[in-house]
C-alpha positions as CSV (number, residue, x, y, z in Angstrom):
1,M,0.0,0.0,0.0
2,S,1.6,3.2,-1.2
3,M,0.8,5.6,1.6
4,T,3.7,7.9,1.0
5,M,2.6,11.5,0.8
6,P,3.9,13.3,-2.3
7,Q,6.2,16.0,-0.9
8,R,6.3,17.6,-4.3
9,S,3.7,20.3,-3.8
10,V,6.4,22.5,-5.2
11,S,8.6,20.8,-7.9
12,P,12.4,21.2,-7.9
13,A,12.1,23.4,-11.0
14,G,9.4,25.5,-9.2
15,R,11.7,25.9,-6.2
16,S,14.5,27.0,-8.4
17,V,12.3,29.5,-10.2
18,L,11.2,30.9,-6.8
19,S,14.9,31.1,-5.7
20,L,15.7,33.0,-8.9
21,M,12.9,35.4,-8.3
22,A,14.1,35.9,-4.7
23,S,17.6,36.6,-6.0
24,V,16.3,39.1,-8.6
25,F,14.2,40.7,-5.8
26,T,17.1,41.1,-3.4
27,V,19.4,42.8,-6.0
28,F,16.7,45.1,-7.3
29,L,15.6,46.0,-3.8
30,V,18.9,47.8,-3.2
31,T,18.9,49.1,-6.8
32,G,15.4,50.6,-6.1
33,A,16.8,52.2,-2.9
34,A,19.0,54.5,-5.1
35,L,16.1,55.7,-7.2
36,P,14.7,58.4,-4.9
37,S,18.1,59.3,-3.4
38,L,20.4,59.4,-6.4
39,P,18.7,62.5,-8.1
40,L,18.6,64.3,-4.7
41,H,22.2,63.4,-4.0
42,I,23.4,64.7,-7.4
43,H,21.3,67.8,-7.2
44,D,21.5,68.8,-3.5
45,Q,25.0,67.6,-2.5
46,L,26.9,67.8,-5.7
47,G,25.1,70.8,-7.1
48,F,24.3,69.5,-10.7
49,G,21.1,70.0,-12.7
50,P,18.7,67.8,-14.7
51,F,21.2,67.2,-17.5
52,M,23.8,65.5,-15.2
53,I,21.0,63.6,-13.4
54,G,19.9,62.3,-16.8
55,L,23.5,61.5,-17.8
56,V,24.2,59.5,-14.6
57,S,20.9,57.6,-15.0
58,G,21.6,57.1,-18.7
59,A,25.1,55.6,-17.8
60,Q,23.4,52.6,-16.3
61,F,21.2,52.0,-19.4
62,A,24.2,52.6,-21.8
63,A,26.3,50.1,-19.9
64,S,23.3,47.6,-20.0
65,L,23.2,48.2,-23.7
66,I,26.9,47.5,-24.3
67,S,26.8,44.3,-22.2
68,R,23.5,42.8,-23.6
69,F,25.2,40.8,-26.4
70,W,27.9,39.7,-24.0
71,S,25.5,38.7,-21.3
72,G,23.3,36.8,-23.7
73,S,26.2,35.0,-25.3
74,V,27.7,34.1,-21.8
75,S,24.3,32.8,-20.7
76,D,23.9,30.6,-23.8
77,R,27.5,29.4,-24.0
78,R,28.5,29.0,-20.3
79,G,25.1,28.7,-18.7
80,P,22.7,31.2,-17.1
81,K,24.1,30.6,-13.6
82,H,27.5,31.9,-14.7
83,A,25.9,35.0,-16.1
84,V,23.9,35.7,-12.9
85,T,26.9,35.2,-10.7
86,A,29.0,37.6,-12.8
87,G,26.2,40.2,-12.5
88,L,26.1,39.9,-8.8
89,I,29.9,40.5,-8.5
90,M,29.5,43.7,-10.7
91,A,26.6,44.9,-8.4
92,A,28.8,44.5,-5.3
93,L,31.5,46.5,-7.0
94,A,28.9,49.2,-7.9
95,G,28.2,49.6,-4.2
96,V,31.9,50.0,-3.5
97,F,32.1,52.8,-6.2
98,Y,29.1,54.6,-4.6
99,L,31.1,54.7,-1.3
100,L,34.3,55.8,-3.1
101,S,32.4,58.7,-4.7
102,L,31.7,60.1,-1.2
103,L,35.4,60.4,-0.5
104,A,35.6,63.0,-3.3
105,L,32.7,65.3,-2.3
106,A,35.1,68.2,-2.1
107,S,35.5,67.8,-5.9
108,P,32.0,67.4,-7.3
109,V,33.3,66.6,-10.8
110,L,35.5,63.8,-9.6
111,S,32.7,62.5,-7.3
112,V,30.2,62.4,-10.1
113,A,32.7,60.7,-12.4
114,I,33.2,57.9,-9.8
115,L,29.4,57.7,-9.4
116,L,29.1,57.4,-13.2
117,A,31.5,54.4,-13.1
118,G,29.4,52.8,-10.3
119,R,26.2,53.3,-12.3
120,A,27.9,51.8,-15.4
121,L,28.9,48.7,-13.3
122,L,25.3,48.5,-12.0
123,G,24.0,48.6,-15.6
124,G,26.3,45.7,-16.6
125,A,25.1,43.8,-13.5
126,E,21.5,44.4,-14.4
127,S,22.1,43.0,-17.9
128,F,23.8,39.9,-16.7
129,I,21.4,39.2,-13.9
130,M,18.2,39.8,-15.8
131,T,19.3,38.0,-19.0
132,G,20.7,35.1,-17.1
133,A,17.6,34.8,-14.8
134,Q,15.2,35.0,-17.7
135,S,17.1,32.4,-19.7
136,W,17.4,30.2,-16.6
137,C,13.6,30.4,-15.9
138,L,12.7,29.7,-19.5
139,A,14.9,26.5,-19.4
140,L,13.4,25.4,-16.1
141,A,9.8,26.0,-16.9
142,G,9.7,24.5,-20.4
143,P,7.8,25.5,-23.5
144,G,4.4,27.2,-23.4
145,H,5.2,29.5,-20.5
146,A,7.5,32.1,-22.1
147,G,5.3,35.1,-21.5
148,K,4.6,34.0,-17.9
149,M,8.2,33.5,-17.0
150,I,9.3,36.8,-18.5
151,A,6.5,38.5,-16.5
152,W,7.3,36.7,-13.2
153,I,11.0,37.7,-13.3
154,G,10.0,41.2,-14.2
155,T,7.5,41.2,-11.4
156,A,10.2,40.3,-8.9
157,M,12.3,43.2,-10.2
158,F,9.5,45.8,-9.9
159,V,8.2,44.6,-6.6
160,A,11.8,45.1,-5.3
161,L,12.0,48.5,-7.0
162,A,8.7,49.5,-5.3
163,A,9.8,48.4,-1.9
164,G,13.3,49.9,-2.5
165,A,12.0,53.5,-3.0
166,P,10.7,54.0,0.5
167,L,13.6,52.0,1.9
168,G,16.0,54.3,0.0
169,S,14.2,57.4,1.2
170,F,14.5,56.2,4.8
171,L,18.2,55.3,4.5
172,Y,19.1,58.5,2.7
173,A,17.2,60.7,5.2
174,N,18.8,59.1,8.2
175,W,22.4,58.1,7.1
176,G,22.9,59.8,3.7
177,F,24.1,58.3,0.4
178,A,26.7,56.1,2.3
179,A,23.8,53.9,3.4
180,I,22.8,53.3,-0.2
181,G,26.3,52.2,-1.1
182,L,26.5,49.8,1.8
183,A,23.1,48.4,1.1
184,T,24.0,47.9,-2.6
185,F,27.2,46.0,-1.7
186,A,25.5,43.9,1.1
187,G,22.5,43.0,-1.0
188,A,24.6,41.7,-3.9
189,V,26.8,39.6,-1.6
190,A,23.7,38.1,0.2
191,T,22.2,37.2,-3.2
192,L,25.2,35.2,-4.2
193,A,24.3,32.8,-1.3
194,L,20.7,32.5,-2.7
195,V,22.0,31.6,-6.2
196,A,24.7,29.1,-5.2
197,P,22.3,26.1,-4.5
198,I,20.2,26.5,-7.7
199,P,21.1,23.7,-10.2
200,T,22.9,24.7,-13.3
201,V,21.3,24.4,-16.8
202,K,23.4,22.8,-19.5
203,P,24.3,25.4,-22.0
204,A,23.5,24.9,-25.7
205,P,26.1,25.5,-28.4
206,Q,25.5,28.6,-30.5
207,G,27.1,29.6,-33.8
208,E,27.4,32.8,-35.9
209,K,24.3,31.7,-37.9
210,A,22.2,31.7,-34.7
211,I,23.4,35.3,-33.9
212,A,22.4,36.5,-37.3
213,R,19.0,34.8,-37.0
214,V,18.5,36.3,-33.6
215,L,19.1,39.9,-34.8
216,K,16.7,39.3,-37.7
217,A,14.1,37.9,-35.5
218,V,14.2,40.4,-32.6
219,W,14.7,43.8,-34.2
220,L,11.0,44.6,-34.7
221,P,9.7,43.6,-31.2
222,G,12.8,45.4,-29.9
223,M,11.9,48.6,-31.7
224,G,8.4,48.4,-30.2
225,M,9.8,48.1,-26.7
226,A,12.3,50.8,-27.3
227,F,9.5,53.4,-27.9
228,A,7.4,52.1,-24.9
229,G,10.3,51.6,-22.5
230,I,11.3,55.3,-22.3
231,G,8.6,55.8,-19.7
232,Y,10.5,53.6,-17.3
233,G,13.6,55.7,-17.6
234,T,11.6,58.9,-17.1
235,M,10.0,57.5,-13.9
236,T,13.3,56.5,-12.4
237,A,15.2,59.7,-13.3
238,F,12.7,62.5,-13.1
239,A,9.5,61.5,-11.3
240,V,10.8,62.2,-7.8
241,L,12.2,65.6,-8.8
242,L,9.0,66.6,-10.5
243,F,6.9,65.7,-7.5
244,V,9.3,67.5,-5.1
245,Q,9.2,70.5,-7.5
246,R,5.4,70.6,-7.4
247,G,5.2,70.0,-3.7
248,W,3.5,66.6,-4.1
249,Q,4.5,64.5,-1.1
250,P,5.6,61.8,-0.4
251,A,7.6,62.2,-3.6
252,W,8.9,58.6,-3.5
253,L,5.3,57.3,-3.8
254,S,5.4,58.4,-7.5
255,F,7.7,55.5,-8.4
256,T,6.3,53.1,-5.8
257,A,2.8,53.6,-7.2
258,F,4.2,52.9,-10.7
259,A,5.9,49.7,-9.5
260,V,3.0,48.5,-7.3
261,A,0.5,48.9,-10.1
262,L,2.9,47.1,-12.4
263,M,3.1,44.2,-9.9
264,V,-0.6,44.0,-9.6
265,A,-1.0,43.8,-13.4
266,R,1.6,41.1,-13.7
267,V,0.1,39.0,-10.8
268,F,-3.4,39.1,-12.2
269,F,-2.8,39.4,-15.9
270,G,0.6,37.8,-16.3
271,P,-0.7,34.9,-18.5
272,L,-2.3,37.3,-21.0
273,P,0.6,37.3,-23.5
274,D,0.5,33.4,-23.7
275,R,-3.3,33.6,-24.2
276,L,-4.0,36.6,-26.3
277,G,-0.6,36.7,-28.1
278,G,2.3,39.1,-27.3
279,A,1.5,41.7,-29.9
280,R,-2.2,42.1,-29.0
281,T,-1.3,42.3,-25.3
282,A,1.3,45.0,-26.1
283,I,-1.2,47.2,-28.0
284,I,-3.7,47.2,-25.1
285,F,-1.1,48.0,-22.4
286,V,0.9,50.6,-24.4
287,V,-2.3,52.7,-24.6
288,I,-2.9,52.4,-20.9
289,H,0.7,53.4,-20.1
290,S,0.5,56.4,-22.5
291,V,-2.6,57.6,-20.8
292,G,-1.0,57.4,-17.4
293,M,2.1,59.4,-18.5
294,A,-0.1,62.1,-20.1
295,L,-2.1,62.3,-16.9
296,V,1.1,63.1,-14.9
297,W,1.9,65.9,-17.3
298,F,-1.6,67.3,-17.2
299,S,-2.5,66.9,-13.6
300,P,-3.0,70.0,-11.4
301,F,-3.4,67.9,-8.2
302,A,-1.2,65.5,-6.4
303,W,-3.7,62.6,-6.1
304,L,-4.4,62.7,-9.9
305,A,-0.6,62.6,-10.6
306,F,-0.3,59.6,-8.3
307,V,-3.2,58.0,-10.2
308,G,-1.3,58.8,-13.5
309,T,1.9,57.1,-12.3
310,A,-0.1,54.0,-11.2
311,L,-1.8,53.9,-14.6
312,A,1.6,54.2,-16.3
313,G,3.0,51.3,-14.3
314,F,-0.1,49.2,-14.9
315,G,0.2,49.8,-18.6
316,Y,4.0,49.2,-18.7
317,A,3.5,45.9,-16.9
318,L,2.7,43.7,-19.9
319,V,4.4,45.7,-22.7
320,Y,7.8,44.1,-21.9
321,P,6.6,40.5,-21.7
322,G,4.2,41.1,-24.7
323,F,7.0,42.2,-27.1
324,G,9.4,39.8,-25.3
325,M,7.3,36.8,-26.1
326,E,7.2,37.9,-29.8
327,A,11.0,38.1,-29.7
328,V,11.5,34.7,-28.1
329,A,8.9,33.0,-30.4
330,R,10.9,34.2,-33.5
331,A,14.4,33.4,-32.2
332,P,16.1,30.0,-32.4
333,M,15.5,27.8,-29.4
334,E,19.2,27.3,-28.6
335,A,19.7,31.1,-28.4
336,R,17.0,32.3,-25.9
337,G,19.6,34.0,-23.7
338,L,21.0,36.0,-26.6
339,A,17.4,36.7,-27.9
340,M,16.5,38.2,-24.5
341,G,19.8,40.1,-24.3
342,V,19.3,41.6,-27.8
343,Y,15.7,42.4,-27.1
344,S,16.5,44.2,-23.9
345,A,19.3,46.1,-25.7
346,F,16.7,48.1,-27.6
347,I,15.3,49.4,-24.3
348,D,18.8,50.3,-23.1
349,L,19.5,52.0,-26.5
350,S,16.5,54.3,-26.2
351,L,17.1,55.0,-22.5
352,G,20.9,55.6,-22.8
353,I,20.4,58.1,-25.6
354,L,17.1,59.7,-24.6
355,A,17.6,60.1,-20.8
356,P,20.3,62.8,-21.2
357,L,18.3,64.4,-24.1
358,L,15.2,64.5,-21.9
359,G,17.2,66.2,-19.2
360,L,18.1,68.9,-21.8
361,V,14.4,69.3,-22.7
362,A,13.6,69.6,-19.0
363,N,16.0,72.5,-18.7
364,V,14.2,74.4,-21.4
365,A,10.5,73.3,-21.2
366,G,10.3,72.1,-17.6
367,L,10.2,68.6,-16.0
368,G,6.5,68.1,-16.7
369,S,6.9,68.3,-20.5
370,I,9.0,65.1,-20.7
371,F,6.0,63.1,-19.4
372,L,3.9,64.3,-22.4
373,I,6.8,63.5,-24.8
374,N,7.0,60.0,-23.3
375,A,3.2,59.5,-23.8
376,L,3.5,60.4,-27.5
377,L,6.6,58.3,-28.0
378,A,5.0,55.2,-26.4
379,L,2.1,55.3,-28.9
380,C,4.7,54.8,-31.7
381,A,4.9,51.2,-30.5
382,V,1.2,50.5,-31.5
383,P,1.7,50.4,-35.3
384,I,4.8,48.1,-34.7
385,A,2.7,45.7,-32.6
386,L,0.0,45.8,-35.3
387,R,2.6,44.9,-37.9
388,L,3.9,42.0,-35.8
389,R,0.4,40.7,-35.4
390,S,-0.5,40.9,-39.1
391,H,2.9,39.8,-40.3
392,H,2.9,36.5,-38.5
393,Q,1.9,35.6,-35.1
394,P,3.1,32.1,-34.2
395,E,0.6,30.1,-32.3
396,Q,2.0,29.4,-28.8
397,E,1.9,25.9,-27.4
398,R,-0.7,25.7,-24.7
399,I,0.2,23.4,-21.9
400,S,-2.4,23.1,-19.2
401,S,-0.8,22.7,-15.8
């Protein structure tokens, strides 16, 4: 009589996915802690304006862009665990550079240069961690769950960013920017312990032919995400400053509302890309995101602006997995890490170029104007999604679990 109770309520693969989500959460918790404090530190302590804030923020995205091909190739050739581990080491070094920048406060130019190096390291860390974690989860979860896996890893990231914003405000208000540097270093080191027990995934060989096919397959979904993804850069770099400027408090709630709404959308609507198709999902949520960004620009009241940031986050939630599913579906199976790296590179490209440019626009037209610009740019992703849908929309395998 087999009376053994199945102790597999959560499968080993499921436990590994949860561990990966916890790892992503831990790293981005300390990354989120810098979001409300970094612009204030650059503006108040170092004395620089919006252009430099945009430049320092853009350095992270530019570094992510430069390292996307590298991180995707490392993930496919040497395994996703190797990529995630390398990213965590870079994140720990970023925390060290944050602390070193404080030793040069007497020379603001030198201090901000060291800070730029730290942000560049953090951008490389983000690229390796996210590309590796997404590739790892896709391999562990199997076919038919691409959209869900991309959404879940992204959810862990944004939940962490949402929790990190009030944490960062508390740390900065009580102990200054040094606490942010220490938290960044400690969080990355602690996450290495979470990643160590997760089983490795055997890497698949990848040739030049696969790289060319990935580029051909991913460029169109990547362009759609590039237009829609600018809103994320604006929220991280300028939302807190705008809300402080307009006297809307607590200013950190602007990004937290964005991230919490994003989390809610992914928890309750995460399977939509697998059910409706990536392109159709992207169309719906791009419009919601655009309405939210326009509402922040238009709003004369704090509560309405907070509603706008929440709408923007809710809309942004499924744009990334929607276009991401289209990218993965068109790429070779043996190059999923590279496909996600190339796809994400389009977001980094738009953010790395446009974050400093938007800072220049803010100097001339005010901080509020860049939220309207973002709303209009995001809508450019709609015709791209329509073309993806009409061109060819592969039918995703449906595996009922």
